[in-house]
N, CA and C atoms as a LAMMPS dump frame, in Angstrom:
ITEM: TIMESTEP
0
ITEM: NUMBER OF ATOMS
309
ITEM: BOX BOUNDS ff ff ff
-5.0000000000000000e+02 5.0000000000000000e+02
-5.0000000000000000e+02 5.0000000000000000e+02
-5.0000000000000000e+02 5.0000000000000000e+02
ITEM: ATOMS id mol type element x y z
1 1 1 N 157.538 -297.733 -254.247
2 1 2 C 156.589 -298.56 -253.567
3 1 3 C 155.395 -298.777 -254.492
4 2 1 N 154.991 -300.017 -254.703
5 2 2 C 153.869 -300.329 -255.587
6 2 3 C 152.547 -300.12 -254.862
7 3 1 N 151.714 -299.229 -255.43
8 3 2 C 150.48 -298.824 -254.764
9 3 3 C 149.339 -298.686 -255.756
10 4 1 N 148.114 -298.726 -255.236
11 4 2 C 146.936 -298.273 -255.946
12 4 3 C 146.722 -296.837 -255.49
13 5 1 N 146.614 -295.894 -256.41
14 5 2 C 146.505 -294.474 -256.064
15 5 3 C 145.181 -293.918 -256.587
16 6 1 N 144.44 -293.248 -255.699
17 6 2 C 143.201 -292.564 -256.075
18 6 3 C 143.377 -291.08 -255.777
19 7 1 N 143.072 -290.228 -256.762
20 7 2 C 143.127 -288.777 -256.567
21 7 3 C 141.81 -288.328 -255.935
22 8 1 N 141.874 -287.593 -254.826
23 8 2 C 140.674 -287.198 -254.088
24 8 3 C 140.117 -285.842 -254.5
25 9 1 N 140.847 -285.105 -255.338
26 9 2 C 140.411 -283.774 -255.782
27 9 3 C 140.454 -283.695 -257.3
28 10 1 N 139.618 -282.821 -257.844
29 10 2 C 139.668 -282.497 -259.267
30 10 3 C 139.675 -280.976 -259.387
31 11 1 N 140.755 -280.437 -259.911
32 11 2 C 140.95 -278.986 -260.04
33 11 3 C 140.682 -278.27 -258.726
34 12 1 N 141.204 -278.819 -257.635
35 12 2 C 141.12 -278.186 -256.331
36 12 3 C 139.822 -278.424 -255.581
37 13 1 N 138.865 -279.127 -256.174
38 13 2 C 137.579 -279.409 -255.527
39 13 3 C 137.535 -280.873 -255.111
40 14 1 N 137.211 -281.11 -253.822
41 14 2 C 137.141 -282.479 -253.316
42 14 3 C 136.007 -283.232 -254.009
43 15 1 N 136.292 -284.455 -254.41
44 15 2 C 135.281 -285.277 -255.057
45 15 3 C 134.219 -285.706 -254.045
46 16 1 N 132.988 -285.83 -254.5
47 16 2 C 131.891 -286.267 -253.633
48 16 3 C 132.028 -287.774 -253.376
49 17 1 N 131.272 -288.283 -252.423
50 17 2 C 131.309 -289.716 -252.118
51 17 3 C 130.992 -290.576 -253.345
52 18 1 N 129.913 -290.275 -254.1
53 18 2 C 129.65 -291.082 -255.3
54 18 3 C 130.792 -291.006 -256.332
55 19 1 N 131.392 -289.82 -256.473
56 19 2 C 132.517 -289.676 -257.411
57 19 3 C 133.714 -290.496 -256.949
58 20 1 N 133.965 -290.513 -255.64
59 20 2 C 135.087 -291.298 -255.115
60 20 3 C 134.853 -292.792 -255.302
61 21 1 N 133.627 -293.243 -255.092
62 21 2 C 133.313 -294.665 -255.279
63 21 3 C 133.51 -295.08 -256.741
64 22 1 N 133.21 -294.166 -257.654
65 22 2 C 133.334 -294.459 -259.086
66 22 3 C 134.757 -294.251 -259.614
67 23 1 N 135.608 -293.592 -258.836
68 23 2 C 136.963 -293.266 -259.301
69 23 3 C 137.796 -294.534 -259.493
70 24 1 N 138.525 -294.569 -260.582
71 24 2 C 139.424 -295.684 -260.864
72 24 3 C 140.779 -295.414 -260.22
73 25 1 N 141.323 -296.416 -259.575
74 25 2 C 142.658 -296.247 -259.008
75 25 3 C 143.697 -296.49 -260.102
76 26 1 N 144.839 -295.849 -259.938
77 26 2 C 145.973 -296.039 -260.842
78 26 3 C 146.932 -296.994 -260.155
79 27 1 N 147.387 -298.004 -260.871
80 27 2 C 148.342 -298.951 -260.333
81 27 3 C 149.724 -298.426 -260.701
82 28 1 N 150.527 -298.102 -259.708
83 28 2 C 151.819 -297.526 -260.034
84 28 3 C 152.863 -297.678 -258.954
85 29 1 N 154.055 -297.272 -259.305
86 29 2 C 155.211 -297.279 -258.425
87 29 3 C 155.431 -295.825 -257.996
88 30 1 N 155.182 -295.515 -256.722
89 30 2 C 155.261 -294.136 -256.231
90 30 3 C 156.662 -293.844 -255.691
91 31 1 N 157.264 -292.781 -256.199
92 31 2 C 158.583 -292.321 -255.756
93 31 3 C 158.434 -290.905 -255.213
94 32 1 N 159.066 -290.623 -254.096
95 32 2 C 159.14 -289.254 -253.565
96 32 3 C 160.599 -288.865 -253.57
97 33 1 N 160.909 -287.76 -254.223
98 33 2 C 162.314 -287.345 -254.297
99 33 3 C 162.454 -285.831 -254.198
100 34 1 N 163.667 -285.412 -254.018
101 34 2 C 164.042 -284.018 -253.827
102 34 3 C 164.772 -283.565 -255.074
103 35 1 N 164.235 -282.576 -255.793
104 35 2 C 164.892 -282.013 -256.98
105 35 3 C 165.605 -280.724 -256.596
106 36 1 N 166.856 -280.61 -256.986
107 36 2 C 167.628 -279.396 -256.753
108 36 3 C 167.982 -278.806 -258.113
109 37 1 N 167.72 -277.512 -258.269
110 37 2 C 167.946 -276.838 -259.548
111 37 3 C 169.258 -276.047 -259.504
112 38 1 N 169.806 -275.756 -260.692
113 38 2 C 171.09 -275.061 -260.802
114 38 3 C 171.067 -273.679 -260.156
115 39 1 N 169.893 -273.025 -260.134
116 39 2 C 169.811 -271.678 -259.567
117 39 3 C 169.635 -271.685 -258.045
118 40 1 N 169.707 -272.881 -257.42
119 40 2 C 169.632 -272.967 -255.964
120 40 3 C 168.258 -273.338 -255.422
121 41 1 N 167.232 -273.295 -256.277
122 41 2 C 165.899 -273.673 -255.821
123 41 3 C 165.833 -275.186 -255.625
124 42 1 N 164.876 -275.624 -254.813
125 42 2 C 164.671 -277.057 -254.612
126 42 3 C 163.182 -277.348 -254.494
127 43 1 N 162.811 -278.6 -254.72
128 43 2 C 161.41 -278.983 -254.737
129 43 3 C 161.291 -280.459 -254.375
130 44 1 N 160.407 -280.771 -253.431
131 44 2 C 160.037 -282.154 -253.163
132 44 3 C 158.938 -282.525 -254.137
133 45 1 N 158.96 -283.768 -254.63
134 45 2 C 157.985 -284.166 -255.638
135 45 3 C 157.672 -285.652 -255.484
136 46 1 N 156.382 -285.99 -255.578
137 46 2 C 155.955 -287.391 -255.615
138 46 3 C 155.509 -287.692 -257.04
139 47 1 N 155.967 -288.825 -257.559
140 47 2 C 155.646 -289.215 -258.928
141 47 3 C 155.143 -290.655 -258.902
142 48 1 N 154.08 -290.926 -259.658
143 48 2 C 153.52 -292.271 -259.779
144 48 3 C 153.812 -292.782 -261.185
145 49 1 N 154.668 -293.803 -261.289
146 49 2 C 155.043 -294.377 -262.584
147 49 3 C 154.219 -295.627 -262.869
148 50 1 N 153.726 -295.713 -264.084
149 50 2 C 153.032 -296.909 -264.559
150 50 3 C 153.933 -297.497 -265.639
151 51 1 N 154.863 -298.319 -265.246
152 51 2 C 155.864 -298.819 -266.183
153 51 3 C 156.952 -297.773 -266.357
154 52 1 N 157.035 -297.146 -267.536
155 52 2 C 158.09 -296.17 -267.8
156 52 3 C 157.581 -294.733 -267.886
157 53 1 N 156.26 -294.543 -267.79
158 53 2 C 155.723 -293.176 -267.914
159 53 3 C 155.046 -292.752 -266.61
160 54 1 N 154.864 -291.45 -266.465
161 54 2 C 154.149 -290.93 -265.297
162 54 3 C 152.662 -291.176 -265.496
163 55 1 N 152.039 -291.903 -264.572
164 55 2 C 150.63 -292.258 -264.684
165 55 3 C 149.714 -291.138 -264.203
166 56 1 N 150.235 -290.258 -263.348
167 56 2 C 149.482 -289.121 -262.805
168 56 3 C 150.347 -287.876 -262.881
169 57 1 N 149.733 -286.697 -262.882
170 57 2 C 150.545 -285.489 -262.751
171 57 3 C 151.296 -285.53 -261.413
172 58 1 N 152.514 -285.036 -261.403
173 58 2 C 153.339 -285.067 -260.188
174 58 3 C 152.665 -284.284 -259.058
175 59 1 N 152.907 -284.727 -257.836
176 59 2 C 152.402 -284.062 -256.64
177 59 3 C 153.552 -283.238 -256.064
178 60 1 N 153.423 -281.913 -256.118
179 60 2 C 154.481 -281.01 -255.651
180 60 3 C 154.381 -280.813 -254.139
181 61 1 N 155.532 -280.76 -253.487
182 61 2 C 155.627 -280.552 -252.035
183 61 3 C 154.706 -281.487 -251.255
184 62 1 N 154.811 -282.813 -251.494
185 62 2 C 153.917 -283.746 -250.814
186 62 3 C 154.197 -283.821 -249.313
187 63 1 N 153.126 -283.989 -248.552
188 63 2 C 153.223 -284.191 -247.102
189 63 3 C 152.413 -285.423 -246.758
190 64 1 N 152.936 -286.22 -245.852
191 64 2 C 152.228 -287.391 -245.373
192 64 3 C 151.132 -286.93 -244.43
193 65 1 N 149.871 -287.238 -244.765
194 65 2 C 148.749 -286.767 -243.946
195 65 3 C 148.152 -287.857 -243.085
196 66 1 N 148.463 -289.104 -243.375
197 66 2 C 147.958 -290.205 -242.577
198 66 3 C 148.587 -291.502 -243.038
199 67 1 N 148.674 -292.459 -242.131
200 67 2 C 149.276 -293.743 -242.481
201 67 3 C 148.625 -294.839 -241.648
202 68 1 N 148.411 -295.989 -242.27
203 68 2 C 147.915 -297.163 -241.565
204 68 3 C 148.709 -298.368 -242.074
205 69 1 N 148.302 -299.556 -241.694
206 69 2 C 149.087 -300.732 -242.072
207 69 3 C 149.073 -300.997 -243.581
208 70 1 N 148.012 -300.611 -244.29
209 70 2 C 147.922 -300.9 -245.721
210 70 3 C 147.673 -299.682 -246.603
211 71 1 N 147.663 -298.475 -246.037
212 71 2 C 147.417 -297.286 -246.863
213 71 3 C 148.081 -296.056 -246.268
214 72 1 N 148.161 -295.021 -247.096
215 72 2 C 148.692 -293.741 -246.637
216 72 3 C 148.079 -292.626 -247.46
217 73 1 N 148.141 -291.413 -246.933
218 73 2 C 147.646 -290.238 -247.634
219 73 3 C 148.781 -289.265 -247.887
220 74 1 N 148.865 -288.754 -249.098
221 74 2 C 149.837 -287.73 -249.464
222 74 3 C 149.074 -286.51 -249.963
223 75 1 N 149.41 -285.336 -249.444
224 75 2 C 148.757 -284.09 -249.836
225 75 3 C 149.79 -283.135 -250.401
226 76 1 N 149.423 -282.444 -251.484
227 76 2 C 150.325 -281.475 -252.09
228 76 3 C 149.596 -280.672 -253.146
229 77 1 N 150.329 -280.279 -254.187
230 77 2 C 149.775 -279.464 -255.263
231 77 3 C 150.068 -280.123 -256.597
232 78 1 N 149.091 -280.024 -257.5
233 78 2 C 149.2 -280.596 -258.827
234 78 3 C 149.259 -279.466 -259.84
235 79 1 N 150.165 -279.559 -260.78
236 79 2 C 150.325 -278.536 -261.806
237 79 3 C 149.396 -278.822 -262.976
238 80 1 N 148.696 -277.796 -263.446
239 80 2 C 147.824 -277.917 -264.614
240 80 3 C 148.158 -276.774 -265.568
241 81 1 N 148.446 -277.122 -266.804
242 81 2 C 148.741 -276.103 -267.817
243 81 3 C 147.488 -275.841 -268.644
244 82 1 N 147.151 -274.575 -268.745
245 82 2 C 145.966 -274.168 -269.509
246 82 3 C 146.37 -273.122 -270.536
247 83 1 N 145.413 -272.686 -271.341
248 83 2 C 145.682 -271.635 -272.323
249 83 3 C 146.059 -270.327 -271.634
250 84 1 N 145.595 -270.15 -270.382
251 84 2 C 145.882 -268.928 -269.633
252 84 3 C 147.203 -268.984 -268.868
253 85 1 N 147.846 -270.137 -268.853
254 85 2 C 149.099 -270.267 -268.122
255 85 3 C 149.108 -271.52 -267.259
256 86 1 N 149.946 -271.509 -266.243
257 86 2 C 150.086 -272.654 -265.353
258 86 3 C 149.354 -272.383 -264.052
259 87 1 N 148.544 -273.355 -263.628
260 87 2 C 147.814 -273.262 -262.364
261 87 3 C 148.258 -274.397 -261.45
262 88 1 N 148.146 -274.18 -260.149
263 88 2 C 148.453 -275.22 -259.178
264 88 3 C 147.211 -275.462 -258.333
265 89 1 N 146.774 -276.712 -258.303
266 89 2 C 145.58 -277.094 -257.56
267 89 3 C 145.963 -277.997 -256.391
268 90 1 N 145.201 -277.88 -255.31
269 90 2 C 145.378 -278.789 -254.184
270 90 3 C 145.028 -280.199 -254.656
271 91 1 N 145.806 -281.184 -254.178
272 91 2 C 145.542 -282.571 -254.531
273 91 3 C 145.92 -283.471 -253.365
274 92 1 N 145.162 -284.547 -253.185
275 92 2 C 145.459 -285.569 -252.188
276 92 3 C 145.442 -286.913 -252.888
277 93 1 N 146.471 -287.723 -252.634
278 93 2 C 146.498 -289.09 -253.124
279 93 3 C 146.185 -290.023 -251.971
280 94 1 N 145.21 -290.91 -252.164
281 94 2 C 144.96 -291.993 -251.23
282 94 3 C 145.659 -293.207 -251.826
283 95 1 N 146.656 -293.698 -251.135
284 95 2 C 147.504 -294.769 -251.651
285 95 3 C 147.294 -296.039 -250.836
286 96 1 N 146.937 -297.132 -251.518
287 96 2 C 146.758 -298.421 -250.862
288 96 3 C 147.832 -299.374 -251.346
289 97 1 N 148.361 -300.153 -250.442
290 97 2 C 149.411 -301.102 -250.75
291 97 3 C 148.9 -302.17 -251.698
292 98 1 N 149.715 -302.497 -252.691
293 98 2 C 149.394 -303.59 -253.611
294 98 3 C 149.891 -304.882 -252.976
295 99 1 N 148.97 -305.686 -252.498
296 99 2 C 149.318 -306.93 -251.809
297 99 3 C 149.45 -308.052 -252.843
298 100 1 N 150.58 -308.805 -252.84
299 100 2 C 150.733 -309.909 -253.804
300 100 3 C 149.577 -310.904 -253.672
301 101 1 N 149.028 -311.313 -254.81
302 101 2 C 147.918 -312.246 -254.824
303 101 3 C 146.581 -311.595 -254.577
304 102 1 N 146.598 -310.273 -254.322
305 102 2 C 145.355 -309.54 -254.084
306 102 3 C 144.75 -309.065 -255.375
307 103 1 N 144.031 -307.985 -255.307
308 103 2 C 143.308 -307.342 -256.419
309 103 3 C 144.073 -307.289 -257.703
């Protein structure tokens, strides 16, 4: 689904109103799929593609938190790799429908 996506958190901290107003949306094709691993584990994942690459870090275990006629909210966890290892931060995507002839 082609959407404008805005991330509402940065490293697990909700962005303030001024930060949200200044945030740039990512134009992408959002896919939600189920990954099954050889060892029996499984994972739901939302990915936002900008052409052929991932435009945002994947959203792990996404849940639909709200929906309206032109937007939806997805909440989950974002993986961040640091020198100390891998961390998972809370993340919410605010997704708005890309209307033909619009923005």
